[in-house]
C-alpha positions in Angstrom: 6.9 -3.5 -16.7 7.0 -5.0 -20.2 4.2 -4.4 -22.5 0.7 -3.7 -21.3 -1.4 -6.8 -21.5 -4.4 -5.1 -23.0 -7.0 -7.3 -24.6 -10.0 -6.4 -26.8 -13.2 -6.0 -24.9 -14.5 -9.4 -26.2 -11.4 -11.3 -25.4 -11.3 -13.9 -22.6 -10.3 -12.4 -19.3 -7.2 -13.3 -17.5 -7.3 -16.3 -15.1 -7.7 -16.3 -11.3 -3.9 -16.0 -10.9 -4.1 -12.4 -12.2 -7.1 -11.7 -9.9 -5.2 -13.0 -6.9 -1.9 -11.4 -8.0 -3.6 -8.0 -8.2 -4.9 -8.4 -4.6 -1.4 -9.3 -3.4 0.1 -6.4 -5.4 -2.2 -3.9 -3.6 -1.7 -5.5 -0.2 2.1 -5.8 -0.4 2.3 -2.3 -1.8 0.8 -1.2 1.5 2.9 -3.6 3.6 6.2 -1.8 3.4 8.8 -0.4 5.9 6.4 2.4 6.7 3.6 0.0 7.4 5.9 -1.9 9.9 7.3 1.3 11.5 3.9 3.0 11.8 2.3 0.0 13.4 5.2 -0.5 15.9 5.4 3.2 16.8 1.6 3.7 17.4 1.3 0.3 19.3 4.1 1.4 21.6 2.4 4.7 22.1 -1.3 3.7 22.4 -1.1 0.0 23.4 -4.3 -1.9 22.9 -6.2 1.3 22.0 -4.4 1.2 18.7 -6.8 -1.6 17.7 -9.6 1.0 17.3 -7.5 2.9 14.7 -6.8 -0.3 12.9 -10.5 -1.3 12.8 -11.6 2.2 11.5 -8.9 2.2 8.9 -9.8 -1.3 7.6 -13.5 -0.3 7.3 -12.6 2.9 5.5 -10.1 1.1 3.3 -12.7 -1.4 2.2 -15.1 1.4 1.2 -12.3 3.2 -0.7 -10.8 0.1 -2.5 -14.1 -1.4 -3.7 -15.3 2.0 -5.0 -12.0 2.6 -6.8 -11.6 -0.8 -8.3 -15.2 -1.2 -9.5 -15.3 2.3 -11.1 -12.0 1.9 -12.9 -12.8 -1.6 -13.9 -16.2 -0.7 -15.3 -14.7 2.3 -17.2 -11.8 0.3 -18.6 -9.6 3.4 -17.9 -6.6 4.0 -15.7 -7.1 6.6 -13.0 -5.5 9.7 -14.7 -7.5 9.0 -17.9 -10.7 8.7 -16.0 -10.0 11.9 -14.0 -9.3 13.9 -17.1 -12.6 12.7 -18.5 -14.3 14.1 -15.4 -12.4 17.4 -15.5 -9.8 18.4 -18.1 -6.4 18.8 -16.4 -7.4 16.8 -13.3 -5.6 13.6 -14.5 -2.2 15.2 -14.9 -2.6 16.9 -11.5 -3.4 13.7 -9.8 -0.6 11.9 -11.6 1.9 14.5 -10.3 0.6 14.2 -6.7 0.6 10.4 -6.8 4.1 10.3 -8.4 5.6 12.6 -5.8 3.9 10.8 -2.9 5.1 7.5 -4.4 8.7 8.7 -4.7 8.8 9.8 -1.0 7.4 6.4 0.0 9.9 4.6 -2.3 12.8 6.1 -0.5 11.7 4.3 2.6 11.1 1.1 0.6 14.6 1.1 -0.8 16.0 1.8 2.7 14.0 -1.1 4.0 15.6 -3.5 1.6 19.1 -2.4 2.8 18.1 -2.7 6.5 16.5 -6.1 5.9 19.6 -7.6 4.3 21.9 -5.8 6.9 20.5 -8.3 9.5 22.4 -11.0 7.6 25.6 -9.0 7.3 25.1 -7.3 3.9 26.1 -3.6 4.0 23.0 -1.4 3.9 23.9 0.5 0.8 24.8 -2.6 -1.1 21.6 -4.4 -0.1 19.5 -1.5 -1.2 21.3 -1.2 -4.5 21.0 -4.9 -5.3 17.3 -5.0 -4.4 16.6 -1.9 -6.5 18.4 -3.4 -9.5 16.4 -6.6 -9.1 13.1 -4.7 -9.1 14.1 -2.7 -12.2 15.0 -5.9 -14.1 11.8 -7.5 -13.0 9.6 -4.7 -14.2 11.2 -4.3 -17.6 11.2 -8.0 -18.4 8.9 -9.2 -21.3 6.5 -11.0 -18.9 6.7 -8.5 -16.1 3.0 -8.9 -15.1 3.1 -12.6 -14.4 6.5 -12.3 -12.7 5.2 -9.5 -10.5 2.2 -11.6 -9.5 4.4 -14.5 -8.4 6.9 -12.4 -6.5 4.2 -10.4 -4.5 2.1 -13.5 -3.8 5.0 -15.6 -2.6 6.7 -12.9 -0.4 3.3 -11.7 0.9 2.4 -15.2 2.2 5.9 -15.5 3.7 5.6 -12.3 5.6 2.2 -13.3 7.1 3.5 -16.7 8.2 6.7 -15.3 9.8 4.8 -12.5 11.6 2.2 -15.0 12.9 5.1 -17.0 14.4 6.4 -14.0 16.2 2.9 -13.0 17.3 2.4 -16.4 19.0 5.9 -16.1 20.7 5.1 -12.6 22.1 1.9 -13.8 23.9 -0.3 -10.8 23.4 -3.6 -10.2 25.2 -5.9 -10.6 22.2 -9.1 -10.1 24.2 -7.9 -6.7 25.5 -7.2 -5.7 21.9 -10.6 -6.8 20.8 -12.3 -4.9 23.6 -10.3 -1.7 22.8 -11.1 -2.0 19.1 -14.8 -1.4 20.0 -14.3 0.8 23.2 -10.9 2.5 23.2 -9.8 4.3 26.3 -8.5 7.2 24.2 -8.9 8.5 20.7 -6.2 9.9 18.5 -6.7 11.2 14.9 -3.1 10.9 13.6 -2.9 7.1 13.7 -6.1 6.8 11.7 -5.0 9.2 8.9 -1.6 7.7 8.9 -2.9 4.1 8.5 -5.2 5.3 5.8 -2.3 7.0 4.0 -0.2 3.8 4.3 -3.0 1.5 3.2 -5.1 3.4 0.7 -3.4 6.7 0.3 -1.4 7.9 -2.8 -0.8 5.2 -5.4 -1.8 2.1 -3.3 -5.6 1.8 -4.1 -4.8 2.0 -7.8 -2.0 -0.6 -7.9 -4.2 -3.7 -8.1 -6.9 -1.9 -10.2 -4.3 -0.9 -12.8 -2.9 -4.4 -12.8 -6.3 -5.9 -13.6 -6.9 -3.3 -16.4 -3.5 -4.1 -18.0 -4.4 -7.8 -17.9 -7.7 -7.2 -19.6 -10.0 -7.7 -16.6 -12.4 -4.9 -17.2 -16.0 -4.0 -18.1 -19.3 -4.7 -16.4 -19.0 -8.5 -16.9 -15.8 -8.5 -14.8 -17.2 -6.5 -11.9 -17.7 -9.6 -9.6 -14.1 -10.7 -10.1 -12.8 -7.1 -9.6 -14.8 -6.8 -6.3 -13.5 -10.1 -5.0 -9.9 -9.1 -5.8 -10.3 -5.7 -4.0 -11.8 -7.3 -0.9 -9.1 -10.0 -0.9 -6.4 -7.3 -1.1 -7.9 -5.4 1.9 -8.2 -8.6 3.9 -4.5 -9.6 3.2 -3.3 -6.1 4.3 -5.6 -6.2 7.4 -4.4 -9.7 8.4 -0.8 -8.6 8.3 -1.6 -5.4 10.2 -3.4 -7.3 13.0 -0.8 -10.0 13.3 2.0 -7.4 13.6 0.0 -5.2 15.9 -0.6 -8.2 18.2 3.1 -9.2 18.0 4.2 -5.7 19.2 1.4 -5.5 21.7 2.6 -8.7 23.4 6.1 -7.1 23.7 5.0 -3.7 25.1 2.3 -5.2 27.4 5.0 -7.2 29.2 6.9 -4.1 30.0 9.5 -4.1 27.3 10.4 -0.8 25.6 10.9 -0.5 21.8 14.1 0.9 20.4 13.1 4.3 19.0 15.8 4.0 16.3 14.2 0.8 14.9 10.9 0.0 16.6 9.8 -3.0 14.4 13.2 -4.7 14.6 13.3 -4.4 18.4 9.7 -5.8 18.6 10.7 -8.9 16.8 13.9 -9.3 18.8 12.1 -8.8 22.2 9.2 -11.0 21.1 11.2 -14.0 19.8 14.9 -13.5 20.6 17.7 -13.6 18.1 15.7 -15.8 15.8 13.0 -13.2 15.9 15.5 -10.6 14.8 16.5 -12.8 11.9 12.9 -13.3 10.9 12.5 -9.5 11.0 15.2 -9.2 8.4 13.3 -11.5 6.1 10.0 -9.8 6.7 11.4 -6.3 6.3 13.3 -7.2 3.0 10.2 -8.9 1.6 7.9 -6.0 2.6 10.3 -3.4 1.2 10.9 -5.3 -2.1 7.3 -5.9 -2.8 6.5 -2.2 -2.0 9.1 -1.0 -4.4 7.5 -3.2 -7.1 4.0 -1.9 -6.4 5.1 1.7 -6.0 7.2 1.8 -9.2 4.6 -0.1 -11.3 1.8 2.2 -10.2 3.6 5.5 -10.2 4.9 4.9 -13.7 1.4 3.8 -14.9 0.0 7.1 -13.6 2.7 9.1 -15.5 2.4 7.3 -18.8 -1.5 7.6 -18.6 -1.1 11.4 -18.2 1.7 11.7 -20.7 1.4 9.3 -23.6 5.0 9.6 -25.0 6.3 8.1 -21.8 4.7 4.7 -22.6 7.3 4.3 -25.4 10.1 4.8 -22.9 8.7 2.8 -20.0 11.9 0.8 -19.4 13.9 4.1 -19.0 11.2 5.6 -16.8 11.2 2.5 -14.5 15.0 2.5 -14.2 15.1 6.3 -13.5 12.4 6.1 -10.9 14.1 3.3 -9.0 17.6 5.0 -9.4 16.3 8.3 -8.0 14.7 6.5 -5.1 18.0 4.8 -4.4 20.0 8.0 -4.7 17.7 9.9 -2.3 18.1 7.1 0.2 21.8 7.2 0.0 21.7 11.0 0.5 19.0 11.1 3.2 19.1 7.8 5.0 15.9 6.3 6.5 14.7 8.2 9.6 11.6 6.8 11.3 9.9 10.2 11.1 10.2 10.2 7.3 8.3 6.9 7.0 5.4 8.1 9.3 5.3 11.4 7.5 5.1 9.7 4.1 2.0 7.8 5.3 0.4 10.9 6.6 1.1 12.8 3.3 -0.3 10.0 1.3 -3.4 10.2 3.5 -3.7 13.9 2.4 -3.7 12.8 -1.2 -6.5 10.3 -0.7 -9.4 12.8 -0.6 -8.4 14.2 -4.0 -8.1 10.8 -5.7 -11.2 9.4 -4.2 -13.2 12.5 -5.1 -12.2 12.0 -8.8 -13.3 8.4 -8.7 -16.7 9.0 -7.1 -17.4 11.9 -9.4 -16.7 9.5 -12.4 -19.1 7.0 -10.9 -22.0 9.5 -11.4 -21.3 9.7 -15.1 -23.1 7.0 -17.1 -21.2 8.0 -20.3 -18.0 7.0 -18.6 -19.3 3.6 -17.3 -21.2 2.1 -20.2 -23.4 -0.8 -19.2 -22.7 -0.4 -15.5 -24.6 1.3 -12.8 -22.6 2.0 -9.6 -24.7 1.0 -6.5 -26.0 3.9 -4.6 -25.1 2.3 -1.2 -21.5 1.7 -2.3 -21.2 5.3 -3.6 -22.6 6.5 -0.2 -20.0 4.4 1.6 -17.4 6.0 -0.6 -18.6 9.5 0.1 -18.7 8.8 3.8 -15.1 7.5 3.7 -14.1 10.6 1.7 -15.6 12.9 4.4 -13.9 11.0 7.2 -10.6 11.0 5.3 -10.8 14.7 4.5 -11.7 15.6 8.1 -9.0 13.4 9.5 -6.4 14.8 7.0 -7.3 18.4 8.0 -7.1 17.6 11.8 -3.9 15.6 11.3 -2.1 18.7 9.8 -1.9 20.1 13.2 -0.7 16.8 14.7 2.2 16.3 12.2 4.2 18.7 14.4 4.2 16.1 17.1 6.2 13.6 15.0 
């Protein structure tokens, strides 16, 4: 990750490239193999009714992201530092939860790199190892922040364009999806909590916020830029989710059955033939690689914020995190159930991290010169209530996976 790009409070903030880069870092952190697998599985199961779960999750994600980014940005502190200021010991506890959740997710991310390159004849283990090594080298380079911004932005745009092509080829009934997003024929809690976990659960809402802090975008004067970046990140992730949902919906609505061993790959192949399958390899590798970047960057930033000595050994910590993720993949493989379970577990972490953020927003001493809008805090508490209730209800649903 290189050195933190901290600036004195009076220094000029980073340019728009950092603001956009932070948005893409958050969005591509969410758009991983789990994201693709969850969307394919639930679209195959629920059809057009899955649009309702997507809409609810996007609304809740927006409330979560804007609250988290503004509070952290105004305080100028990373999440564990702010949580410890709210309640001593809370920061390390959240860091441990986020780190463990990120590690589980990263196993699927590493596996996704191997599967993506396997489409082009590269052995899965070799593809995973090469991709993991690339990420480790990227994050320990002297200008890791700028390089990370370019990689996530470029691959994020590529994923959206390729998925849009497959969506057009699969000919989905977009009007039916729109109707079902407002009036679904059936309701299911598990998809909502799983989407929340995969989009704003665990480490994901803090990835872009920590990137802005490290680049010196902080304080009340930067709130407008921070908010814009957060909204852009949610919009990017939502666009990819909707495009991929419609691509899969077009496939299943025409009577095709997804391969349970690899639902997203079969959706691309059924929707656009062998070229679609090749495009899936590119999308999957891009999604997995950028998710490894975001997961590793944010998980290590949590640990070093909770345990200061780690900051002096960041390169070693990054390499170890990626190596352990790779080793677990080689030992466990990449079952579809693991990816869905990881999203659900990260959804269970969300209430704890969001509670710490909203509690900090009530402390004027932690946010000097900034007053958090009451309506925004209310939206955050409402999202917290929904996320907590959905997480509790989903505990019973996990047995169905």
